[in-house]
C-alpha positions as CSV (number, residue, x, y, z in Angstrom):
1,M,-20.0,66.2,-35.7
2,V,-18.1,64.5,-38.7
3,L,-18.9,60.3,-39.0
4,L,-15.8,58.9,-40.8
5,R,-17.1,56.0,-42.7
6,Q,-15.2,52.8,-43.3
7,P,-14.3,51.3,-46.7
8,C,-16.4,48.6,-47.7
9,G,-13.2,46.4,-48.7
10,L,-12.0,47.3,-44.8
11,R,-15.5,46.2,-43.2
12,R,-15.0,42.9,-45.0
13,K,-11.6,42.0,-44.3
14,I,-12.3,43.0,-40.3
15,S,-15.2,40.7,-40.9
16,Q,-13.7,37.5,-42.3
17,T,-10.9,38.4,-40.1
18,F,-13.4,37.6,-36.9
19,S,-15.0,34.8,-38.7
20,I,-11.1,33.1,-38.9
21,F,-10.7,33.5,-35.1
22,R,-14.1,32.0,-34.2
23,E,-13.3,29.2,-36.8
24,L,-10.1,28.3,-35.3
25,K,-11.4,28.6,-31.5
26,A,-14.0,26.3,-32.4
27,Q,-11.5,24.0,-34.0
28,R,-9.3,24.1,-30.9
29,A,-11.9,23.3,-28.5
30,S,-13.4,20.2,-30.4
31,S,-9.5,19.2,-30.8
32,H,-9.1,19.7,-27.2
33,V,-12.0,17.4,-26.9
34,A,-11.1,15.1,-29.3
35,M,-7.6,14.6,-28.3
36,D,-8.6,13.6,-24.8
37,P,-8.1,9.8,-24.7
38,V,-9.8,9.0,-21.4
39,E,-13.1,10.5,-22.4
40,S,-13.2,9.1,-25.7
41,A,-12.6,5.8,-24.0
42,K,-15.5,6.5,-21.3
43,K,-17.8,7.0,-24.3
44,A,-17.1,4.4,-26.5
45,A,-17.5,1.6,-23.9
46,A,-20.3,3.3,-22.7
47,F,-22.1,3.3,-26.4
48,K,-20.8,-0.4,-27.2
49,A,-22.6,-1.3,-24.1
50,V,-25.9,0.4,-24.6
51,D,-25.8,-0.6,-28.4
52,T,-25.3,-4.1,-27.6
53,H,-27.3,-5.0,-24.6
54,V,-30.4,-2.7,-24.4
55,K,-33.4,-3.6,-26.6
56,N,-36.9,-2.3,-26.8
57,D,-39.2,-2.5,-23.8
58,N,-36.3,-3.2,-21.7
59,R,-36.2,-2.4,-17.9
60,V,-32.9,-0.9,-17.5
61,G,-30.8,0.1,-14.6
62,I,-28.6,3.4,-14.7
63,G,-25.8,3.5,-12.8
64,S,-23.3,6.5,-11.6
65,G,-20.6,8.1,-12.6
66,S,-18.7,9.9,-15.0
67,T,-18.8,7.1,-17.8
68,V,-22.4,6.2,-17.0
69,V,-23.2,9.9,-18.0
70,Y,-22.1,8.6,-21.2
71,A,-24.6,5.8,-21.4
72,V,-27.3,7.6,-20.9
73,E,-26.7,9.9,-23.7
74,R,-26.7,7.4,-26.1
75,L,-29.6,5.8,-24.6
76,A,-31.4,9.1,-25.1
77,E,-30.1,9.3,-28.3
78,R,-31.9,6.0,-29.4
79,V,-34.9,6.6,-27.4
80,H,-35.4,10.4,-29.1
81,K,-34.2,9.6,-32.6
82,D,-35.2,5.9,-33.1
83,G,-38.2,5.4,-30.9
84,L,-36.6,2.9,-28.6
85,K,-38.8,2.3,-25.3
86,V,-37.0,2.1,-22.3
87,V,-37.6,2.1,-18.1
88,C,-35.0,3.5,-16.4
89,V,-34.0,3.1,-12.6
90,P,-31.4,5.0,-11.1
91,T,-28.9,3.7,-8.1
92,S,-28.2,7.5,-7.0
93,F,-29.4,11.0,-7.4
94,Q,-26.9,11.8,-9.6
95,A,-28.2,9.1,-11.8
96,R,-31.9,10.0,-11.7
97,Q,-31.0,13.9,-12.5
98,L,-29.1,12.2,-15.7
99,I,-32.5,10.4,-16.3
100,V,-34.7,13.3,-15.7
101,N,-32.8,15.7,-17.6
102,N,-32.5,13.7,-20.9
103,N,-36.3,13.5,-20.6
104,L,-36.0,9.5,-20.3
105,T,-38.7,7.2,-18.3
106,L,-38.2,7.2,-14.8
107,S,-39.1,4.4,-12.4
108,D,-37.9,2.9,-9.2
109,L,-37.7,-0.8,-7.6
110,E,-41.1,-0.5,-5.9
111,I,-42.6,-0.1,-9.2
112,T,-40.1,-2.1,-11.4
113,P,-38.6,-4.7,-8.9
114,E,-37.1,-6.5,-11.9
115,L,-34.6,-5.1,-14.7
116,D,-33.3,-6.9,-17.6
117,V,-30.0,-4.8,-17.7
118,A,-28.0,-2.9,-15.4
119,I,-25.4,-0.9,-16.8
120,D,-22.6,1.0,-14.4
121,G,-19.5,1.9,-13.8
122,A,-16.1,0.3,-12.1
123,D,-13.3,2.0,-10.1
124,E,-11.4,-1.3,-10.7
125,A,-12.4,-4.6,-12.5
126,D,-9.5,-7.7,-12.1
127,A,-9.3,-10.6,-14.5
128,D,-12.6,-12.4,-12.8
129,L,-14.7,-9.1,-13.2
130,T,-14.3,-8.8,-9.5
131,L,-14.9,-5.2,-9.3
132,I,-14.4,-2.4,-6.5
133,K,-17.1,0.4,-6.8
134,G,-18.0,3.3,-4.4
135,G,-15.6,5.7,-5.4
136,G,-18.5,8.3,-5.8
137,G,-20.4,6.9,-2.6
138,C,-23.1,5.1,-4.6
139,Q,-22.3,1.5,-3.5
140,L,-25.3,0.6,-1.7
141,Q,-27.8,1.2,-4.1
142,E,-25.5,0.5,-7.0
143,K,-25.7,-3.2,-5.6
144,I,-29.1,-3.2,-5.0
145,V,-30.0,-2.4,-8.7
146,A,-27.1,-4.3,-10.0
147,A,-28.6,-7.5,-8.0
148,A,-32.0,-6.9,-9.5
149,A,-31.2,-7.3,-13.3
150,K,-31.0,-10.2,-15.2
151,L,-27.6,-8.9,-16.8
152,F,-24.9,-6.4,-14.8
153,V,-22.5,-5.0,-17.2
154,V,-20.0,-2.6,-16.5
155,I,-18.3,0.0,-18.9
156,A,-14.9,1.8,-17.9
157,D,-12.3,3.2,-19.5
158,Y,-8.5,1.2,-19.8
159,R,-7.3,2.6,-16.3
160,K,-9.7,0.4,-14.4
161,D,-8.5,-2.7,-15.8
162,S,-6.4,-4.8,-13.9
163,S,-5.5,-8.7,-13.5
164,L,-5.6,-8.1,-10.0
165,L,-7.5,-5.7,-7.6
166,G,-5.3,-3.0,-6.3
167,E,-3.0,-2.8,-9.7
168,Q,-4.5,0.2,-10.7
169,W,-6.7,1.3,-7.5
170,S,-5.3,2.6,-4.4
171,K,-8.1,4.4,-2.9
172,G,-9.1,1.0,-1.4
173,V,-12.6,-0.6,-0.9
174,P,-15.4,1.7,0.2
175,I,-17.6,0.4,2.9
176,E,-20.8,2.0,4.0
177,V,-21.3,2.1,7.6
178,V,-24.1,3.3,10.3
179,P,-22.4,6.7,11.6
180,M,-22.8,5.4,15.3
181,A,-20.7,2.6,14.6
182,Y,-17.9,3.7,12.3
183,R,-15.1,3.5,14.8
184,P,-15.9,-0.1,16.0
185,V,-16.2,-1.1,12.5
186,Q,-12.6,0.5,11.4
187,L,-11.0,-0.9,14.1
188,K,-12.7,-4.5,13.7
189,I,-11.4,-4.4,9.8
190,E,-7.9,-3.1,10.6
191,S,-7.3,-6.0,13.5
192,T,-8.7,-8.5,11.3
193,L,-7.7,-7.7,7.9
194,G,-4.6,-5.5,8.3
195,G,-4.4,-2.3,6.2
196,K,-6.0,0.9,7.0
197,A,-9.8,1.9,7.3
198,L,-10.1,5.4,7.1
199,L,-13.1,7.6,7.5
200,R,-13.7,9.5,3.9
201,Q,-13.8,13.1,4.6
202,A,-16.2,15.8,2.4
203,K,-14.4,18.0,-0.1
204,S,-16.5,21.0,0.0
205,K,-18.1,20.5,3.9
206,A,-16.7,20.1,7.0
207,G,-16.6,16.6,8.3
208,P,-17.0,13.2,6.6
209,V,-18.7,12.2,3.4
210,V,-22.7,11.5,4.3
211,T,-24.3,8.9,1.6
212,D,-27.5,9.2,-0.3
213,N,-28.7,6.9,2.3
214,G,-27.1,9.2,5.7
215,N,-24.4,6.5,6.4
216,F,-20.4,7.1,6.7
217,I,-18.1,5.6,4.3
218,L,-14.9,3.9,5.3
219,D,-12.2,3.2,2.6
220,W,-10.2,-0.3,3.4
221,V,-7.0,0.2,1.9
222,F,-5.9,-3.1,1.9
223,D,-2.4,-5.0,0.8
224,G,-1.8,-8.1,-1.1
225,K,-3.7,-10.6,-2.4
226,H,-7.0,-11.9,-0.9
227,N,-10.1,-14.1,-1.3
228,W,-12.7,-11.4,-2.5
229,S,-15.6,-14.0,-1.8
230,E,-14.2,-14.3,1.8
231,V,-13.3,-11.1,2.5
232,N,-16.6,-9.6,1.5
233,Q,-18.4,-11.9,3.6
234,Q,-16.2,-11.3,6.4
235,I,-16.6,-7.6,6.6
236,M,-20.3,-7.9,6.1
237,M,-20.7,-9.9,9.1
238,I,-19.1,-7.1,11.3
239,P,-22.2,-5.0,13.0
240,G,-23.1,-1.8,11.7
241,V,-21.5,-2.3,8.2
242,V,-24.4,-1.7,5.7
243,E,-22.6,-2.8,2.4
244,T,-19.1,-3.1,0.9
245,G,-18.1,-1.9,-2.7
246,L,-17.0,-5.5,-3.3
247,F,-18.9,-6.9,-6.3
248,V,-18.2,-10.4,-6.1
249,N,-20.0,-12.6,-9.1
250,M,-22.2,-10.1,-10.2
251,A,-20.7,-8.8,-13.2
252,K,-21.0,-10.9,-16.7
253,I,-19.5,-8.7,-19.1
254,A,-17.4,-5.9,-19.4
255,Y,-16.5,-3.0,-21.9
256,F,-13.2,-1.1,-21.4
257,G,-12.4,1.4,-23.8
258,M,-8.5,1.7,-24.8
259,Q,-6.3,4.3,-25.8
260,D,-6.6,3.9,-29.8
261,G,-10.1,4.3,-29.7
262,S,-11.2,0.3,-29.9
263,V,-13.1,-1.2,-26.9
264,K,-12.0,-4.3,-25.1
265,E,-14.5,-6.5,-23.8
266,R,-14.2,-9.5,-21.0
267,A,-16.8,-11.9,-20.3
268,V,-17.1,-14.3,-17.2
């Protein structure tokens, strides 16, 4: 058998060509990430909130959703690189996994019932920082953790910033209900408040979404302006309602990541 050898120069050129291809591929990948204004905005808001409000020895409530991923990323950086000491209390199974996977100290409200700060996202925030939350189905535990904190901080991208609720978010107010009561609650909401209360259906299973607490979710799609404090109280008085996704007079400050890379701050 005769083996043909490639000249050294040819081998070198082939190696250089492959190196160039790999470099271009990496550049395209990094450019794609950098060009996504929504993800950049989420990250900017999350990093700003963590750097501003989380101090050494703080007890921190960790919210749920895509923006909170960046908050935990920044928190982990400060813990592992700067020696920051914090205890983290999750608002959902997802939040618990984020804490565990980033090797942060995990606690719960039985062990740590009082928190220094809670950081969470929002589906929409109005001018008074009244929030709609629960697009991910975690509104009950999110509200419990937020209420346990001395300071509740909201992080979001520019799409969630509104003057009035309903301007940006069109999927309605999530309402967690006991499964056996969903139909009477649905009818009561529609007859007293108008709009439509839709049973949220699961995406990867047959049937409705089931929360971490074993309940169903009604998404109340509303019309017009409302006094959200009164509406929240009215819904909570309906037997079978566990909690609403209306967060009224809870958030004290919000950070909105903007398209240009800046962070907009709103305090009440």
